[in-house]
C-alpha positions, -999 to +999 in steps of 0.1 A: +359+006-083+376+041-084+379+062-114+407+088-118+401+124-126+392+117-162+354+118-154+358+151-137+378+165-167+351+153-191+323+171-174+345+203-171+355+203-207+322+196-224+298+225-230+271+218-205+272+237-171+283+219-141+269+219-105+290+208-075+268+197-046+278+188-011+270+195+025+294+214+048+329+199+051+323+173+024+352+186+002+333+206-024+356+237-020+386+215-028+368+201-057+361+237-069+397+246-065+408+215-084+383+222-111+397+257-115+432+242-120+419+218-146+403+247-166+435+268-163+453+239-180+429+241-210+440+278-216+405+292-208+403+325-190+390+316-156+368+341-136+360+329-100+335+344-076+348+337-041+320+343-016+339+336+016+375+345+007+387+308+009+406+307-024+440+322-032+459+322-064+490+344-062+491+371-089+455+367-099+435+381-069+410+409-075+385+431-057+352+433-076+341+466-092+307+472-106+303+497-135+271+517-136+272+517-175+274+479-176+248+469-151+222+496-154+200+478-180+199+446-159+197+463-125+160+466-120+150+430-128+181+415-112+178+434-079+141+428-077+145+391-080+173+390-054+151+412-029+122+388-034+144+357-029+155+372+005+119+370+018+112+407+013+077+419+002+092+447-019+103+428-049+079+443-075+081+477-059+119+476-061+117+470-098+093+498-104+112+522-082+145+515-099+129+520-134+116+554-123+148+565-105+171+555-133+154+578-157+169+607-137+203+592-128+235+589-148+257+576-119+255+554-087+254+584-065+226+600-085+206+568-084+210+564-046+200+601-041+169+596-063+159+565-044+163+584-011+140+612-023+114+585-032+113+573+003+102+606+016+068+623+014+048+623-009+061+591-024+070+570+007+080+542-017+091+510+002+107+496-030+130+526-031+141+519+004+146+482-003+169+491-032+188+520-014+197+500+018+213+473-004+232+496-027+246+521-002+269+497+015+285+488-018+292+524-025+308+528+009+330+498+004+342+511-030+325+483-050+304+507-072+321+528-099+310+551-127+339+542-149+342+514-174+355+481-159+377+455-175+370+420-160+403+402-161+411+366-153+414+356-117+397+352-084+373+380-072+371+381-034+338+393-020+345+384+016+351+421+026+315+431+017+289+429+046+268+397+043+234+416+039+249+433+007+272+405-005+246+386-025+236+418-042+272+425-051+277+390-065+244+391-085+254+425-101+289+412-108+274+383-127+251+406-146+280+427-155+300+396-166+271+384-187+268+419-204+305+418-212+302+383-226+271+391-248+285+423-261+320+410-270+310+374-280+335+358-256+336+321-256+370+311-241+358+319-205+350+296-176+330+310-147+331+296-112+306+307-085+311+295-050+282+294-025+257+300-054+229+289-031+231+323-015+217+338-047+183+338-063+178+303-079+160+319-108+190+341-115+215+312-112+195+289-135+190+316-161+227+324-160+237+288-166+213+285-195+223+319-211+261+316-209+261+281-223+246+296-255+278+316-259+301+286-254+311+297-219+316+271-192+298+278-159+304+259-126+283+266-095+285+252-059+254+243-039+250+228-005+218+209-014+205+192-045+177+209-065+153+194-090+166+216-119+203+205-112+196+172-130+196+189-163+234+197-160+266+179-152+268+170-115+296+164-091+280+152-059+297+148-026+281+135+006+248+154+006+232+136+036+201+125+017+180+096+031+178+065+008+143+074-004+155+108-016+185+093-033+163+070-053+139+098-062+167+119-077+181+089-096+214+090-078+234+058-074+232+045-037+270+048-035+266+085-028+255+077+008+289+063+018+311+089+003+341+101+024+356+137+023+371+143-011+351+115-028+324+123-053+299+108-078+303+125-112+274+126-137+281+134-173+248+147-187+259+143-223+269+106-219+242+098-192+269+081-171+278+081-134+314+076-123+329+075-087+360+095-084+385+107-057+394+143-062+430+152-057+440+182-036+448+214-056+484+222-062+483+259-074+454+272-054+455+277-017+423+268+001+418+287+034+393+273+060+362+294+069+369+290+106+397+280+129+395+244+141+405+234+177+442+225+181+448+188+176+485+186+180+493+194+144+491+231+148+499+258+173+476+260+203+460+295+209+480+317+233+469+315+269+462+344+291+490+351+316+509+326+337+540+306+329+540+273+312+523+247+334+504+273+355+467+279+353+458+310+332+449+341+353+418+361+344+422+398+338+414+422+366+380+431+352+370+395+347+383+387+383+360+414+397+330+401+377+338+365+389+338+377+425+301+385+425+272+365+441+271+328+433+249+321+403+251+356+389+257+355+352+273+381+329+247+396+306+252+385+271+244+411+244+233+396+211+236+417+180+206+416+158+210+406+122+207+439+101+183+421+078+157+420+107+158+457+111+155+462+074+124+439+071+108+455+102+113+490+087+098+479+054+067+465+072+064+496+092+064+518+060+040+494+043+016+495+073+016+533+075+009+534+037-020+509+040-036+528+069-033+560+049-049+544+018-077+530+040-085+564+054-085+579+019-108+551+006-133+558+035-133+595+026-139+589-011-166+564-003-184+589+019-181+616-006-194+594-034-223+583-014-233+620-008-229+628-045-252+599-054-278+610-029-277+645-043-280+632-079-309+610-070-327+639-054-319+662-083-331+636-108-364+632-089-370+670-089-361+673-125-385+645-136-415+658-117-438+685-131-459+710-111-486+684-107-463+657-094-464+637-126-434+625-145-422+653-170-404+635-198-395+667-215-376+679-184-358+646-182-347+650-218-335+686-211-315+674-181-298+647-202-311+618-182-330+608-213-316+612-248-342+616-275-336+608-312-351+592-343-338+560-357-355+550-390-393+550-383-388+548-346-385+574-319-360+565-292-357+577-256-323+563-244-316+562-206-282+578-201-283+584-163-295+570-130-332+578-127-333+564-091-368+565-076-383+578-109-375+546-128-408+529-121-428+560-127-410+567-160-417+531-172-453+535-164-456+569-180-439+560-213-457+526-216-489+546-214-476+568-242-471+538-264-433+532-259-417+497-254-388+491-231-357+473-247-321+469-239-293+476-264-272+444-266-242+464-278-241+492-252-261+476-224-283+507-221-321+507-216-342+526-241-378+533-248-389+528-285-421+538-302-430+536-339-439+570-353-442+564-391 
């Protein structure tokens, strides 16, 4: 039994956040676009984070800008969480480095220069490098600004930003948006985040909980179901889960046979599932991520050379390469993911720093051992008289023993390491009528003798 879009409208119009889940090519982007149209009809101001540049709404398209004034307070924690979620070891160092660098900076350029200085000797801070290599591309692409930014209604396209910095840009944009909502008390806003699985899950979950407190509707898109999603409204497309997983998550078995554009909608406030068919969007244009092979409905890609019906001819250079020995293959150059270089560089810096610290620890240990040996020898010489016996007065003068009266007792408190003299001092003072006790408060040994 099919339901109309009433169930989808209900989960979009109530106050609980909503999570759209579906594997690739299950129809979740069309559901996102249709959800935006539904919210536009409710007169809410819609702000859309478009990760891949798939959505187009004429007259309401924007490029993101990040204001230093708006994001500076949330920058250290947000960037550190995102760095850690990318598998980097520099999460905590990134937070500490940003806190230190931001004390000296009042602009993005000043912050990046301060981070660059902390990479060099004597700091050699891996956290500073982790932050700088993620912020610099945003400055080059004109995303960072030192001016105030007004976040207007519409779709914000992040597809022009390199992939290794795009998630940082989206995360900072959401931090900026949250700051604006909190400072102005906005409640007539609906936030849509496509490809939210690219971001730190801790950040996304915190955002959903926080903005709901201001009456702001938030909708995020994931490719796979997470345990914490069940606390919110759900729009589930075909997610490819086995039957055992479907039962574990409490999803109706119907979800296994969903076609493209079909979804199971869960209303968390009514605790009810409905099966719906989502209509195609009318106002928003959805562009595909990649070009599909021609199937007769579109134009075939242009062929190289030759008239219609003739086999395409390879260019001269390709013809020369094809004329080589049989079995010879053209070398294929694979470009390395820039994140690999970044991680390798971070590990190199960390390894150098660890080796330097190990050498320093060895030097300090050796120096400390020498000092202890000299102190032990000096204590032994101080505690011996001319006849080789223990000289208590000399030990008191040297400060290894502290002599004072406490009530009717005379106390000799051990304040230093007596080393090899310890046994001889005990025998000498016991012969003189002292008793050895330990102070429970300070943990020091002392010799006590009643004198009155």
